[in-house]
C-alpha positions in Angstrom: 0.2 0.0 0.0 1.4 3.5 -1.2 1.8 5.8 1.9 -0.7 9.0 1.7 0.4 11.8 0.2 0.5 14.7 3.1 0.8 18.4 2.5 2.7 20.1 5.1 3.1 24.0 5.7 6.2 26.0 7.3 3.7 27.3 9.6 0.4 27.2 11.7 -1.6 28.2 14.4 -2.0 26.8 17.7 -4.7 28.3 20.4 -3.3 29.0 23.8 -4.5 29.1 27.2 -5.5 32.7 27.3 -7.7 32.1 24.2 -5.5 33.4 21.8 -3.6 32.1 19.1 0.0 32.1 18.1 1.9 31.2 14.8 4.1 27.9 15.3 6.4 27.5 12.7 8.6 24.5 11.5 11.9 26.2 12.1 11.0 27.0 15.8 9.9 23.3 16.2 13.0 22.1 14.9 15.2 24.4 17.0 12.8 23.7 20.0 13.2 19.8 19.8 16.8 20.4 20.0 16.5 21.4 23.7 13.3 19.3 24.8 14.0 16.3 26.2 12.7 12.8 25.9 10.3 11.9 28.8 8.0 9.0 28.8 5.7 10.5 31.4 4.0 12.0 28.7 0.8 10.6 26.8 1.5 12.4 23.7 4.8 12.0 22.1 6.1 13.8 18.9 8.7 12.2 16.6 11.2 14.9 15.7 14.7 13.9 14.5 14.5 10.4 15.9 13.3 11.6 19.4 10.0 11.0 20.8 9.7 14.2 22.5 6.6 15.4 24.9 4.3 17.5 22.2 2.7 19.9 24.8 6.3 20.9 25.8 7.9 21.1 22.6 5.2 23.2 21.4 5.7 25.6 24.5 9.4 25.3 24.1 8.9 26.5 20.3 6.4 29.4 21.1 9.1 30.5 24.1 7.0 29.4 26.8 3.6 30.7 25.9 1.3 27.5 26.8 -1.1 25.6 24.2 -4.5 25.2 25.2 -4.3 21.5 25.8 -2.4 18.5 24.5 -5.0 18.1 21.5 -4.2 21.8 20.3 -0.3 21.0 20.5 -0.7 17.6 19.0 -3.0 18.8 15.9 -0.5 22.0 15.8 2.6 19.3 15.4 0.7 16.8 13.1 -0.3 19.7 10.4 3.4 20.9 10.4 4.0 17.2 9.5 5.4 15.7 12.4 4.3 12.0 13.7 2.3 11.8 16.8 2.2 9.0 19.2 -0.2 8.4 21.7 0.2 6.0 24.8 -2.8 3.7 25.6 -3.1 3.0 29.1 -4.7 -0.6 30.0 -6.3 -1.6 33.6 -3.9 -3.7 35.4 -6.7 -5.9 37.1 -8.9 -6.6 33.5 -6.5 -6.2 31.0 -9.2 -3.9 29.3 -8.4 -0.6 27.7 -9.2 2.1 30.1 -11.9 4.4 29.1 -12.3 7.5 31.0 -16.0 9.4 31.7 -16.7 12.7 30.4 -16.5 14.1 34.1 -12.9 12.6 34.5 -11.8 14.0 31.5 -13.1 17.4 32.1 -11.8 18.0 35.5 -8.2 16.3 34.4 -5.3 19.0 34.1 -1.8 18.6 32.3 
């Protein structure tokens, strides 16, 4: 099966916690990736230069400390720029079933 053609751009917009938007560029992400450590405690990682770095931290570093609205905003912006995204799936140790959060748990969670 041939890989799907993906059009990427050199910049995209990302929503911030304060409700505004910032421009995220491919160049800013590349530079930020040099200074962003791999960290296994995060569940959403971006593949940049052979490293699996936390998407949220990477975007925050690329935006020079501005906070993305949430992990999904960071993930979508990185995807728009052409980066591969890895998402860790959690399983219940007792049942072996995938963990499914209720809407209330999702709404009350923070990163």
